[in-house]
N, C-alpha and C positions, 0 to 999 in steps of 0.2 A: 481483420485486426491489426492494431498498429502495435509495432515494436518500440518500446520506450526503454528507459533506464532511470533507476531512483538515485537522486543526489546523494544518498546514503551509500552507494558504491566508492565514492570519494571521500571518507572521512577527514576531516581538517581542512578541507577545501573550501574556498567561498563558492558562491553561487556561480560568478563569473568565471573562476577557474576550472568548475566542474563542466559548465556549459562548453567551455573551450574544448576540454578533452573529450567530451561526448561527441561533439561537432566533429572533431578530428577522426573519430572512430566511426563516423557515418550515421549517428543517430540524429533523428530530427524532432524527437520528442522526450520530454523529460517529467518524471515525478518529483515533486520539490518535499522536502522534508522541513516542516514547520514545527520544531521541536524546541522546548526550552532547554534541553541539553542534547547535544549531539546532532542538530540540525544545521542547516545553512542559514536559517532564519529563526529568531525567537519571537514566539507569538506576542510577547510582553513588549517587545520592540516595535512590531508591526501595527499592534492596535493602538499606539500612542500618536500615529500618523498614518490613518489607513489610506489616504489618497496618494501619499508618497509611496506607501507599501506597495499598493495595486500597480503603480507606474514601475517602480522598481522590478516587481515580479514578472509582470507582463511584457514590458517594454525594453528592459534592460538588456535583453539577448535575443537570440534569433532561433529558439526552439518552441515547440507547442507544448504547452503544460497539459498533462493527461490528467493529473489528480494532484491533491496535497496530502501528505501524511501529518496528522495534527496531534501534537502532544502537549498538554498544557500542565502546568506546574500549579495553577490555582485550584481551589475547592470550594465546594458550597454553591451558594448562589454566583459567586464571582465566577467560577469554572463556567457556568452556562452563559453568564453576559459576556466573557471572553470569547467563547466559542459563537456566539452571535456575531461579534465584530469580524471574527475570521471568516464566517459564512458571508458576510457582506462583501470583504476582501475577494473571497472566491467568485462572488457575482461579478464584482467589478473586473476581475481577470477572466471571466468567460470559463471557469473551473467548474466543474458540475461534482466529481466524486471526492469525498473528503475520506480519509482512511482514520480510523481512532483505534486504540487499544480496547480489549474487553477487560472487565475485573479479574484480578488475581484469583487463583483457586482458593476456595473457602469462602469467596463473597457469597451472601444469600442471593439466591435466584431472583427472587421478586425485587429485590434492591436494584439489581442488574438492569433488570426489564425497565424499571422506573427511570432509571438514568438513561439508558438508549433511547426510550420514548421520549424524553425532553431533548436530545441531541437531535433525533429525527424531525421533531416538530419544529424545532429552531431552523434547521438546515431548508426544510420545506418552504420557509417564508421567504427565502432567498434563491429559491429554485435549486436547491443543492441537495445531495443525496450521501446518507452515510453508510458506510461499509466497514464492519468490524473486522479487524486483522486477526488472522489465525496465527496464534503465537503459543509456544511452550510455556508452561507455567501459569496460564491463563484459561479461564472458561472455554475459550474458543480453541483449546487445543483437542478437543473432543467434538467430532462432527455431529453427534446426537444432540449435543448440549447446543451447539450451534443452531442446529436446525429448529429446536424448539424456541430459542432465542428470536429467530428471524418469524416464526410462526406467531409469536406474542407481541412482536413489535412490527406493526404495519409499516412497510416502507423501508425497514432495516435491511441491509445487503452484506455481502462478505468481500472483504480482499482476501482472496485464497492464496495461501502459501503452501503447496503440495509438500513441500521438505518437513513440515511440522507432522505429516501424517505419514512419512517415512520413518523418521527417527524417533517419534514420540511414541506415547503408550496406546494410541489409536491406530497403529499401523496396520492392524489387522481389519479395521473397518473401511467400509465402502464410503466414496465421496458423492456417489450418484445423487442422493437426495438433496444435497445441499447445493449443486451445481446452478440450478434454477436462480439461487439468490446472489450469485456472483456479479460483483460491479467492477473488480478488479483483480490482477492477477500479479504475484510476485515470484520470479523465478530464479533458481540457481541449480547446481547439480547436488545430490545428496545421496548419502549410502545409511543404510540402517544404523550404522555406529559412528557416523560422523555427519554433523549438519551440513557443511559444505565441503565439496572436492572439487577437483579440477573438472571442467567440462568434458563429459564423454566418460568419465570414471565412475558415475553415479547410478543410481537406480531411476530417476525421474524419467517417465515415458512421455516425453514432450508430445510425440505424435498422437498418442491416445488421449491425453489431455485436451490437445487442442481439437480433436475429433468430438470429445464428449461436449466440450464448450460451443462447438458450432451446432450440436443438435438441439442446444438449449436458446440458440440464435445470439450467443454472446459474439459482439462484434466490436469490441473496445480493446483496452491496451493488455497488452503482456510486457509487465515490466521488470527488465533485469534488475535482481536486487542482491548483489554480491559484494561481500566484503574482500578486500586484499587479503592474499594468502602467502606465507612466507614460502620463499624459493620459486614462487610463480609468478610471471609478468601479468598483472594485473589487466594491462591493456589488451594482451593477447587473450586472456580469458573472456572478458566481454566482448570482444571480436568474434571469438568463436562461438558463444552462445549467440549471437546476434545473427550471425551467418546461419547458423544450424536452425533456429526459428524461421529464418527467411524462407529456407528450403521446405518448411512444412506448410508454409501459408499459401 
């Protein structure tokens, strides 16, 4: 497995600034957030000049890209057209895994299945794969629902954030049945009453998780996905988690 960090660890920073910080912290790989809001790159900007976008994303820095997190603002047919363009950029930059959000709670299940099938089919044309991100307040906050989604959408995977299943309503449920679908992983430390805490102060059992993933032959990235916390040195926190993960691999 490879240890990486998400560009979302440094909100407000440019891609170049984020890469420089992560490089100084001895990271060799990055997950890039392509979000219309809050990412280091807006999809609407990238698709206006895909060739330039690919050059900027792939060759404008010295880190490997393990995945893109994709959040589009467009809807309807335009959403799928935009996603197809992002998939072409992913192919040009040799990135296979694309993380997308699941629908908000209350969305009809069949509607979400149809949506995700379209995304998976579009991605497959460019040799990419789609992992739905586990998030609170969305269908993916429940591992049982997530498993049914993956069983109904051939080729769909999961970007697993175990914090969701420590602090959320599914905290008593086992993740064993969804681990075979994992394409990517987001990590921080978490307590049942707080989504993110200082590394070492939470309940995430990194050793157990890595062991479970190894049993499923997972050999891809463990991506640190932490936000700055008041009163804590964010560089120190990222370095602590990177070193901890290195001792377990």
